[in-house]
C-alpha positions in Angstrom: 15.4 -73.8 -117.3 18.4 -73.2 -115.0 18.7 -69.9 -113.2 20.9 -67.3 -114.8 22.8 -64.9 -112.6 22.1 -61.6 -114.3 24.3 -59.7 -111.8 27.4 -61.2 -113.5 26.6 -59.6 -116.8 28.4 -56.3 -117.3 27.2 -53.2 -119.0 27.4 -49.4 -118.4 25.2 -48.1 -115.7 24.9 -45.0 -113.6 26.1 -45.0 -110.0 23.0 -45.0 -107.8 23.3 -45.0 -104.0 21.0 -47.4 -102.2 18.2 -45.5 -100.5 18.9 -42.3 -102.3 15.8 -40.2 -102.6 14.6 -39.2 -106.0 12.5 -36.1 -106.6 9.5 -37.4 -108.6 5.9 -36.4 -108.5 4.2 -39.6 -109.6 5.2 -42.3 -107.0 5.2 -42.6 -103.3 8.4 -41.4 -101.5 10.2 -43.7 -99.2 9.2 -43.5 -95.5 12.1 -42.6 -93.2 12.7 -42.1 -89.5 9.7 -41.2 -87.4 7.4 -41.9 -90.4 8.3 -45.5 -90.2 8.1 -45.7 -86.5 4.5 -44.7 -86.7 3.6 -47.6 -89.0 1.4 -50.1 -87.1 3.3 -51.6 -84.2 6.7 -52.0 -85.8 9.2 -54.3 -84.4 12.5 -52.7 -83.3 14.1 -56.1 -83.6 13.9 -56.2 -87.4 17.1 -55.3 -89.2 17.2 -53.8 -92.6 19.2 -56.7 -94.1 16.3 -59.2 -94.0 17.0 -60.8 -90.7 15.4 -60.6 -87.3 17.1 -59.9 -84.0 15.6 -59.2 -80.6 14.7 -60.2 -77.1 12.6 -63.1 -76.0 9.5 -62.6 -73.9 7.5 -65.2 -71.9 6.8 -68.4 -73.7 4.3 -71.0 -72.7 5.9 -74.5 -73.1 3.7 -76.5 -75.5 4.8 -79.6 -77.2 5.2 -79.1 -80.9 2.3 -80.4 -82.9 2.2 -80.9 -86.7 1.7 -77.2 -87.3 -2.0 -77.4 -87.6 -4.7 -76.1 -85.3 -8.0 -77.8 -85.2 -7.1 -79.4 -88.5 -6.4 -76.1 -90.2 -3.2 -75.3 -92.1 -3.3 -71.7 -90.7 -4.4 -69.5 -87.9 -5.7 -66.0 -88.0 -3.6 -63.4 -86.2 -4.8 -59.8 -86.3 -5.7 -59.4 -90.0 -3.2 -61.9 -91.3 -3.0 -65.6 -91.8 -0.1 -67.4 -90.1 1.0 -70.8 -91.5 3.6 -72.5 -89.3 6.1 -75.2 -90.5 4.5 -78.6 -90.5 5.5 -81.7 -88.5 6.8 -79.7 -85.6 9.7 -78.3 -87.5 11.6 -75.3 -86.2 11.1 -72.3 -88.5 13.9 -72.1 -91.0 12.9 -68.7 -92.5 9.9 -66.3 -92.6 8.0 -65.7 -95.8 5.6 -62.8 -96.4 3.1 -64.1 -99.0 0.8 -62.0 -101.3 -1.7 -63.6 -103.7 -3.2 -62.2 -106.9 -6.1 -59.8 -107.5 -9.4 -60.9 -106.0 -8.1 -64.3 -105.0 -5.5 -62.6 -102.8 -8.3 -61.9 -100.4 -8.6 -65.6 -99.6 -5.1 -67.1 -99.9 -6.0 -70.0 -97.6 -8.4 -71.1 -100.3 -6.7 -70.0 -103.6 -3.1 -70.9 -102.6 -3.7 -73.6 -100.0 -1.7 -76.3 -101.6 1.3 -74.0 -102.4 1.3 -72.7 -98.8 1.3 -76.3 -97.5 4.2 -77.2 -99.7 6.2 -74.2 -98.4 5.3 -75.0 -94.8 6.5 -78.6 -95.4 9.9 -77.0 -96.3 10.1 -75.4 -92.8 9.0 -71.9 -93.7 6.9 -69.8 -91.3 4.5 -68.0 -93.6 2.6 -64.8 -92.9 0.0 -64.2 -95.7 -1.6 -60.8 -95.8 -5.1 -61.0 -97.4 -6.1 -57.8 -99.2 -9.0 -56.5 -101.3 -8.5 -55.7 -104.9 -8.3 -52.0 -105.7 -7.2 -49.6 -108.4 -5.0 -47.7 -105.9 -1.8 -49.8 -105.7 -0.1 -47.2 -103.7 -2.6 -47.3 -100.9 -2.9 -51.1 -100.7 0.9 -51.5 -100.6 1.2 -49.2 -97.6 -1.7 -50.9 -95.9 -0.2 -54.4 -96.4 3.2 -53.2 -95.1 1.6 -51.9 -91.9 -0.6 -55.0 -91.3 2.3 -57.4 -92.0 4.7 -55.7 -89.5 2.0 -55.3 -86.9 1.4 -59.1 -87.1 5.1 -59.8 -87.1 5.7 -57.6 -84.1 3.2 -59.7 -82.1 4.9 -62.9 -83.2 8.4 -61.6 -82.4 7.2 -60.7 -78.9 5.1 -63.7 -78.0 6.1 -66.5 -80.4 3.4 -69.0 -81.5 2.8 -71.0 -78.3 -0.1 -72.9 -79.9 2.3 -74.4 -82.4 5.1 -74.9 -79.9 7.2 -72.1 -81.4 9.0 -69.7 -79.1 9.9 -66.1 -79.9 13.6 -67.2 -79.5 13.2 -69.6 -82.5 12.0 -66.8 -84.7 14.3 -64.0 -83.6 17.2 -64.6 -86.0 15.7 -66.3 -89.0 16.0 -64.9 -92.5 13.1 -62.9 -94.0 11.9 -63.6 -97.5 8.8 -62.7 -99.6 6.7 -64.2 -102.4 4.2 -62.5 -104.6 2.0 -63.9 -107.4 0.6 -61.8 -110.3 -0.8 -58.6 -108.7 0.8 -59.7 -105.4 4.1 -59.8 -107.3 3.6 -56.1 -108.3 2.8 -55.2 -104.7 6.0 -56.9 -103.5 8.1 -55.0 -106.0 6.4 -51.8 -104.9 7.2 -52.6 -101.3 10.8 -53.0 -102.2 10.7 -49.6 -103.8 8.6 -47.5 -101.4 10.6 -48.7 -98.3 14.2 -49.3 -97.6 13.9 -50.6 -94.1 12.2 -53.7 -92.8 12.2 -55.3 -96.2 13.0 -58.9 -97.2 16.5 -60.2 -97.7 15.1 -61.9 -100.9 11.9 -62.0 -102.9 10.4 -64.4 -105.4 8.3 -62.6 -108.0 5.9 -65.0 -109.8 4.1 -64.1 -113.0 4.6 -60.4 -112.6 1.8 -58.4 -114.3 0.9 -54.7 -114.3 -1.0 -54.0 -117.5 -3.0 -50.8 -117.9 -6.6 -51.2 -116.7 -7.9 -51.1 -120.3 -5.9 -54.2 -121.0 -6.3 -56.0 -117.7 -10.1 -55.6 -117.8 -11.5 -56.0 -121.3 -13.9 -53.2 -122.3 -12.9 -51.3 -119.1 -13.7 -47.9 -120.6 -17.3 -49.0 -121.3 -17.7 -50.6 -117.9 -17.7 -47.3 -115.9 -20.6 -45.6 -117.8 -22.5 -48.9 -117.8 -22.3 -49.3 -114.0 -23.3 -45.6 -113.6 -26.4 -46.3 -115.7 -27.3 -49.4 -113.8 -26.9 -48.1 -110.3 -30.2 -46.1 -110.2 -32.1 -49.2 -111.4 -30.3 -51.4 -108.8 -30.9 -48.9 -106.0 -34.6 -48.7 -106.9 -35.0 -52.4 -106.7 -37.1 -53.8 -103.7 -34.4 -56.4 -103.1 -31.7 -53.8 -102.8 -33.9 -51.9 -100.3 -34.4 -55.0 -98.3 -30.7 -55.8 -98.2 -30.0 -52.2 -97.2 -32.4 -52.5 -94.3 -30.5 -55.5 -92.8 -28.0 -54.2 -90.3 -25.5 -56.8 -91.2 -26.2 -59.2 -94.1 -23.6 -61.6 -92.7 -26.1 -62.5 -90.0 -27.9 -64.4 -92.7 -24.8 -66.6 -93.1 -24.7 -67.1 -89.4 -28.2 -68.4 -89.5 -27.2 -71.1 -91.9 -24.9 -72.6 -89.3 -27.7 -74.5 -87.6 -28.9 -76.1 -90.8 -25.7 -77.2 -92.6 -23.9 -80.4 -91.4 -20.1 -80.0 -90.9 -20.5 -76.2 -91.1 -17.1 -74.6 -91.3 -16.9 -71.1 -89.8 -13.5 -70.5 -91.4 -15.0 -71.2 -94.8 -17.6 -68.5 -94.1 -14.9 -66.0 -93.2 -13.2 -66.7 -96.5 -16.4 -66.4 -98.5 -17.2 -63.2 -96.8 -13.8 -61.7 -97.4 -14.0 -62.5 -101.1 -17.5 -61.1 -101.5 -16.8 -57.9 -99.5 -14.4 -56.6 -102.0 -16.9 -56.5 -104.9 -19.0 -53.5 -103.9 -15.8 -51.4 -103.5 -14.6 -52.3 -107.0 -17.9 -51.5 -108.6 -18.0 -48.3 -106.6 -14.6 -47.2 -107.9 -15.7 -48.0 -111.5 -18.9 -46.0 -111.0 -16.9 -43.0 -109.8 -15.2 -42.9 -113.2 -11.8 -44.4 -112.2 -10.2 -45.4 -115.5 -6.6 -46.4 -114.6 -4.5 -47.9 -111.8 -2.7 -45.6 -109.4 0.2 -45.2 -110.0 0.0 -46.1 -113.7 2.1 -49.0 -115.0 4.6 -46.6 -116.6 5.0 -44.7 -113.3 5.6 -47.9 -111.5 8.4 -48.9 -113.8 10.1 -45.5 -113.4 9.8 -45.9 -109.6 11.5 -49.4 -109.8 14.3 -48.0 -111.9 15.2 -45.4 -109.2 14.2 -46.9 -105.8 14.0 -50.7 -105.8 16.4 -52.0 -103.1 15.7 -55.7 -102.3 19.1 -57.4 -102.3 18.1 -60.7 -104.0 15.3 -61.1 -106.5 14.1 -64.3 -108.3 11.8 -63.7 -111.2 9.6 -66.7 -112.1 7.6 -67.0 -115.3 5.7 -69.9 -116.8 6.1 -71.0 -120.4 2.4 -70.7 -121.2 1.3 -67.4 -119.7 0.0 -64.9 -122.2 -0.4 -62.0 -119.6 3.0 -62.3 -118.0 5.3 -59.3 -118.0 8.4 -60.8 -116.3 10.7 -59.9 -119.2 9.8 -56.2 -118.9 10.3 -56.3 -115.2 13.7 -57.9 -115.6 14.8 -55.3 -118.1 13.6 -52.6 -115.7 15.3 -53.9 -112.6 18.5 -55.1 -114.1 20.5 -51.8 -114.0 19.1 -50.8 -110.6 20.0 -54.1 -108.9 23.5 -54.2 -110.4 24.0 -50.6 -109.2 24.0 -51.7 -105.6 25.6 -55.1 -106.1 22.4 -57.2 -105.7 21.4 -60.4 -107.4 18.7 -60.7 -110.0 17.9 -64.1 -111.5 15.1 -65.4 -113.7 13.7 -68.9 -114.2 11.1 -70.2 -116.7 9.1 -73.1 -115.5 6.4 -75.3 -117.1 2.9 -74.0 -116.3 0.4 -71.2 -116.7 -0.6 -68.0 -114.9 -2.7 -70.0 -112.5 -0.2 -72.7 -111.7 0.4 -71.3 -108.2 -3.3 -71.7 -107.5 -3.5 -75.4 -108.3 -5.2 -77.4 -105.6 -4.8 -81.1 -104.8 -7.9 -82.8 -106.4 -9.9 -85.2 -104.3 -10.4 -88.6 -105.9 -11.6 -91.6 -103.9 -10.6 -94.9 -105.3 -13.4 -97.4 -105.1 -13.2 -101.0 -103.8 -12.1 -102.1 -107.3 -9.3 -100.2 -109.0 -10.6 -99.3 -112.5 -9.1 -97.6 -115.6 -11.0 -94.4 -114.5 -9.0 -94.5 -111.3 -5.8 -94.8 -113.2 -6.6 -91.9 -115.5 -7.7 -89.7 -112.6 -4.6 -90.4 -110.6 -2.5 -89.7 -113.7 -4.1 -86.3 -114.2 -3.7 -85.5 -110.5 0.0 -86.3 -110.8 0.5 -84.1 -113.8 -1.4 -81.2 -112.4 0.4 -81.2 -109.1 3.9 -81.7 -110.6 4.1 -78.1 -111.9 3.3 -76.5 -108.6 5.6 -78.9 -106.7 8.5 -77.8 -109.1 7.5 -74.2 -108.4 7.7 -74.7 -104.6 10.9 -76.6 -104.8 12.6 -74.0 -107.1 11.7 -71.1 -104.8 12.6 -73.1 -101.6 16.0 -74.1 -103.0 16.8 -70.6 -104.1 15.9 -69.2 -100.7 18.0 -71.9 -99.0 21.0 -71.0 -101.2 20.9 -67.5 -99.6 20.9 -68.6 -96.0 24.7 -69.0 -95.6 
């Protein structure tokens, strides 16, 4: 479906000044002045219009490689993952990437193929892993701090391991992408802050249902966990695990026994598992709804959202998508400050962004099974390739 420029449709709307503060009691106020300066290690070079500008520090001259380090698509920098453009390309733009709930903790695993496609287009990507939580306000602030701390380091030092100098990053456009729960967090970022935000954002499969709808039988889950915890804590196995100073040392011990052991895979597994106790702990404490609630978030968006260009992406077979509701909410706000809001509908499902390239080794004799497997592979990858190309082209159209 072709993109439709919603900003050209006229209707009556209130006049709302960009960045105007709204006195409400249910969402996080924007951060201003010194409050922002205290966030992480903010970069003074970042302009509010979604571009970078700043000085250049020392740069170690390294020949550009293909964007990979030790065969990895990414490198870890502070608490973020940095994915450089592939094949020695100069960064064309920066993307801040957020994945969905749970899987957003390990984007290098759950979104590896999509990130690779975007890197192939020349994007420098900073993905911020995060643990799932019912407190969306808190995690949005945390992600904002961690992202800009990582970005500040890159703007100062460049990425010499990839042959990318700070000068090559200084003036590139700044975009963002969020999927599912990550889409919600990107919209919250564009509402809580009016400085150091992207020039444009792609919101994929937006979803912010109440906890009772997002997690079936949620109301019954809390009391059940409370009843089970005394039994679990009395278990000898639980006591044994508690007595281990760091259970991750058990994983370290495995390194000597597993051929082709991948330490990065262990880091990813650990990050995924680490978020589970926190979730069960919140449920056991009686938490019954997200904070802020979905209704409060929509009210916040209506009054404070300020990203200049927004692309809403939904798939034609996604039963939990709420993109239409988000479009209806953002439309008057975006038009009030002369922004652009577009929506596209693509073929796929809610998990299309998480599709990975299947491995299929063709034998010495090409068989019908090989033909079928390769056909399935082509079909499964086509949707995610269309997604990557759609977002890339939309971002490119905003560069001039």
